[in-house]
N, C-alpha and C positions, 0 to 999 in steps of 0.2 A: 511452471510452461505446459504448453500442448501443441500439441499442430492438427496441423487437418489436410487431407488426402483421398488419393482420387484412385491409387492402383492398387493398394493391398487391400482395398476391396472401399469402392464409391460411397464417399463422403464419410469415413473413416477417421473419427476420431481418439487420438491416442494424449498421452499424457507422461507428460518430463518426471524422470523418477532418479535424484540424486543420491547414488549409495553411498558409506561409510561403515568399518567395521569396527567393534569395539574391544577395550583392552580383551572385552570376554569371547571374543570370537562372533559376537551377535551381527547384524547387517541390518544397521538404522538408513533410515530417509535422512543425509541430510547434507544441506548444498557446501557449507563451510567446512575449513579443515577446523573449526573449533568452534563451540556451543555458544561462544557468547554473545553473539547477533543476536541470535531465533529464540536463547533459550534465556532459562532465569539460573543457567549454571557456567560454570569457566570450566575453561583445558578444553582441546585436543580430544576429539572424540576416541581415536585408537588408545589415550592413554586413560579412558574413565570407563570402569565398571559398568556393567551392564544393571547393576544395583545403582550404579549412582548415578547413569542416564537415566534407567526411567524414574528417580525421584525428581525428575525436572521438570518443568511446565516451560510449553512454547508459548513465544511472544508475538502480537501484529506487528504489522510493520511499522506503528509508527511506539514500540515500544511494552503497548498492552497485554500483561497478563491473563492468557486462556484459562481454562480446566485441562487442557490437554496435554498428553505426552507425546514424545516423540515417536512415531510412529515406526516398526520395523519392516522390514522386508517383507517378513514372511506376514504379519499383521496383511500389509498390504498385497497379497498372493492369496489369501484366504478369501479375502472379500471380493478378490478379480475373479478367479476360478472358473462361477457360476456365473458368473455377470458379463456385459461385452465391453469390456476393457480389455484394451492393449496400449501396449508399456513402451516408451522408449527410455534406456538404462543409461544414462551418466553414471559409468562406474569409475570412482573418483580415483580408487589404489586400484591397485594386480590384486584384486579379491574375485576378480573372475570366473574362475571355477566353481568357486563355492555358489555364488550365486547367478551358475547352469544348474549346479546340482538342485539349488532351491526351482527354478524354473522347471524342469523336469519332472519334480516331484508332482507342483500342482498344475504340471502338464499345461503350462502357459509358454514356451519355447516357439511354436507359432504365432504367439501372439503378441511377440515382444522384439523390439529392434535395440542391438545397442549401438554406441555412438564407439567412436574410435577418433583420434587428431594427430596420428604419426600411422606409419605402415608398419613400424617395427611390432607394435601393438596390434595392429590390424593382423597381420599374420598370426600374432600368437593367438587373437581370441575366436580368431576363421577356424585354427584345429578344434577348440572345443568340442564345436556342435558345427551341424549342416542346415541345424532347423531354426537356431535363431538368426535373422536376417544382420546384416552390418553395415555402418556406414563408416566410408574414409571420403576425409578429407583432400579434393580433388582440385588443386588449385594448379597446375602445371601439367606440361602434359608428361613429361617423368612419373607423375604421379600417378595417371589415369594407368600409365603400362602396366609402374607395379603392382595398381591394384589388380589388371585381369589377370595377374599371372597368383595370384591370391586363390587357394583352393577354397572354394566356395560355390554352389551351384548359385547360377543365371539372377535366378527370382528374388536371392537373400542378399544381392547385391545392392547396395545405393551408397552413390555418390556426394556427399556431402561440399556442395559447392558456397562460392562467395563473390562478391565482387569483381574480385580479382582474376576467378577461370577464365582464359579464353573463349569465346566464340567459340571457334572450332575445336576445342578440347569436348566441350558440354554437346556440338552435334556428334563425335565420338561414340559419349557418351547413348545419347539417344538412339546413335545406328546401330549399339553395343546389347538395347534393349537394357540398359542399368538405368532405375529410377533414381533422378537428379531431386535434391532438396537442398533448400536454401532458408537462413534465418529472417523474418521481416523487421527484427532486434527492433523495436515500437520506443523501446528504453530509449535509446543511442539516436536515433534515429526520425523519434517523431514525439520528442518531449513526452513520453509511455503513454502516451494515447494513439487507440487503432487509427488504421489509415481511413480514408473515404474505400468505396466499396470500388471507384476505378482505379484505384493506390493498389490495390492486394491484387485485381484482374492484370494489370498493368508488370506489375510484380513477376507473376505467373507466366507471364508471356514472353515477358527479357525474355529471363532467363529457362523457359523451356519446363517449367516446372511439374512435377508430380507431387513432389508433396510441398508441406506450403508450412514453416514453424513461425507460430505467432503467440502472443503474449492473449489476442484476444478472436478464440477459433469461433464464437458466436458472429461476431462483426464476420470473421472471414469466413464464414460458411455462407452470408449473407448474401458476401457479394458474388458468390457462384451460385445460387440456388435459384437463380431470378427476384432477388429480395436486392433495393435499390438500385434499380437498373432502370 
């Protein structure tokens, strides 16, 4: 998944990356807890050594085997460091310190955003760095009040809202200059197909979004660049 937004840098694209650590201590790009669905192997990422993981091949959505291996976070950072690539990090296990150490090594702290979905984790991750942007799930007034107390520079705070987040809470976030983002979730809401241009524009307007998370960044960007108007 990728997202398009306008406040980190107008029309900036960022790629979402799911991260897990192997038994050997290497961080791999993998969404699932196991490698069963997306590779030729079986077992939990955390239970497999680097040697075992590196011997596997990735599979396409319909099961076709490719000649590609599971990439590591270090592979990605080496590739992204000198390119215009920004990252949204979904760190699946408590390996945030190890991930942040690599971000610092490759000068990617200011080009990364980390997702968190409970305030306890948000507070712990915020303490690791004041250079990496951090999102928190904000659904209630209490969520916002807790997030407002997290020790992180205001420009580095991002509120991840959903359809249950009250308008009044969104208004408070905007008043305090907190960036607001939400997921289009085309897979669940539109049978895995992109919305029409008006659909993307309506969502941004209705939820007062700075950041739009979408499976279809090209179509979404077109909705805001004079195309399909």
